[in-house]
Residue, then its C-alpha position, 0 to 999 in steps of 0.5 A: m562217516s558214510k559217503n551218503a552222510r558226507q556234507q556236499h559242497d557247491i564247489k564245481f570241477e568243470s571240464i569240457q572235452s572236444h574231439f578231433t580227427i587229423l590224418n596223421p602222416s606217422m600212421n600213413f595218413a589214416e584217421d586219428v582222433h585226439t582229445v582236448e580237455v579244458r578245466r576251469d578252476p572252480l574258485l576263480g574260472d581260470t583255465s588250463v588244457y590238457n591234451p595226452y599227446l602233449k606229454d610226448k612233445a614235451r619229451l621232445f622239446f623240453s629236454e632233461c637238465d644238461p649236467e655240464v651246463v648246471a655245473k658250469l652255471a654253478e661254477e661260474s656264478g659262484k665266482t662273483c656271488f656276494l651272498c656266498g660264505d658270510g657275504a650276506l652279512k658284508n655285502t648287503p644292505r640293511y634296514p634302519p633301525s626303526l624298522i629292524e633293530d640290527g638292520r637284517i633278520q638272521t635265523g639259521e643260515a637264513i639272512l634277510f635284507p633289503n632288495l635294492f631293486s624293489v617292486a614293494e615299499y617292503h620288499a625284503v630278500v632271504s639268502l637261504s643257505a651259505t651254499h651257493f648252489l643246492k639240488l632240490a633235494e638239498f633244500t631241507p626243512e630246516l633251510l626252508g624253516d628258517g628262510l620262512t621264520a625270517t620273513q614271518k619276523f620281518l612281516n610282523s616288524v612291518y605290521g608294527y611299523d606301518p598300519s597301512v599295510a594288509y598283504a603279503v606274499a612270500c615267494c621264490n624263483y630258483l635259477f633262471p628259467a624260474g626268473a632268478s637273478l641270482v643262482h645262490p638259493h634265496m626267497q623273497l617277501l613282499v608286504t604292500p597296502i594293495a593286493y597284487s593282481y592275483q592275489g586281489r582275485l583270490i581274496d575277493a573271490c574267497r570274500n564272496y564265496y563266504h558272503e554266499k555260503g557262510s563258510a571258507y571256500h578252501v576249508d570247503l575245497i579240502e573236505e570236497e578233495r578228501n571226499r573225492d580222493e583223487r588230488c589229496i596228497a597229505q596233511h601235515g599239521r594244520w597244512h592240507w596239500l592237494a594237487a591243483f585241478s586246474p593248475t596255473g603252472n607246471n605240476e602245481i601243488i598247493a597247500v592251504h591252512e586249515e584256520e589262519c589267513d595271516f602268516g604273521c599270526l602262525p605259531n612256529e610249528d606251523v611255519r616249520d611244518l610248511g617248510f617241511g612240505i615244500s622240501r617234500i615237493l622239491s624232493f619230488y620234483e627233482s625225482l622227475g629231473h627238475l631243478s628249477f621252481n617258483y612258489a608263492l605264499f599269499s597272506v592277508r593280515k589278520s582282520d575280518e577277513k573270514g573267507f580267506r585262508c594262507l595259500l601257497k602255490i607251487i610249480n616247477r620250471q623248465n630244465l636248463y640245457t643249452n638253448y633252453r626254451n622258455d615254458d611260458y608262451f601266448l597261452q600262458k602270457l596272453l590267453q592267461s591259461e595254463l598247459i597241463i602235462n601231468l595230469p593232477e589225478e595222476l600227479a597226487p599219489q606220486v607226491r603222497r609217497y613223499f609225505e610218507q617218508e617222514 
């Protein structure tokens, strides 16, 4: 198809650049012109900020992972870890048989059980591995695929048990900079009758777009990004991987399922393909020297929700070193904007190579 024949979508990638001058002491107080770019997310309008000088500041203030600190954390936390070995089958609570017949769900090394400190009526934890500590490249497609399969089984059990639930988020915090309370690799699933704030905004915006345009926003986004060829990474199965134009976290990558809104409806092949993609992103993060990450997979129960698609967002977090500082501050927590360290257009071709290593 020629460029002229490509369908044009009303998706706006808005950015505004501002220039300002300072008298720089490192240049003997000569004039130094700086540029700040503010980007706006095409769907939600959320903003992110890019200043090329911040890359140098990031190197100065965000140190590399200290291998001694990492080794000590893994060793010390492993001494009292209740998930190590067969601990997940011995030391964790169980669901009542009316919800989960055997009390827990096991798929490969993945073991799903109730969260003792729930933030939802249905809040499950999945121990991903018998091994206590993993480097990011050690999160294999098999481990992640088994964990996602266990969460899908639980989601469908909840669907059969409680017709009021409609929203699900499968998420992961790895290590303390990402908010994890455990070092041991694990993920979580929250199933609720009311969407969490961000998920609700996503669904509402997709619904409005569908009513206005007659098409699904993320399907149009995939096509538009392919046309532009700036932030496309790969297609693996029915998942499309992109670098986010206006990211909500550091080095954010998104994955969009081309058809389904409901994670519970995906065939096993699609679940496994998602695990493969996450493993490739984590390997890429490790190549940058990172170790901590978050991801969230947003899902809506199968219904007339034609405008939404299963959406994964994954980001890396601050590195581990003595007295590390948090990577969220007023910009993120109070202004609800994000800082861009690496431009998405530079990020995408780097990540693409990891999908080519199948």
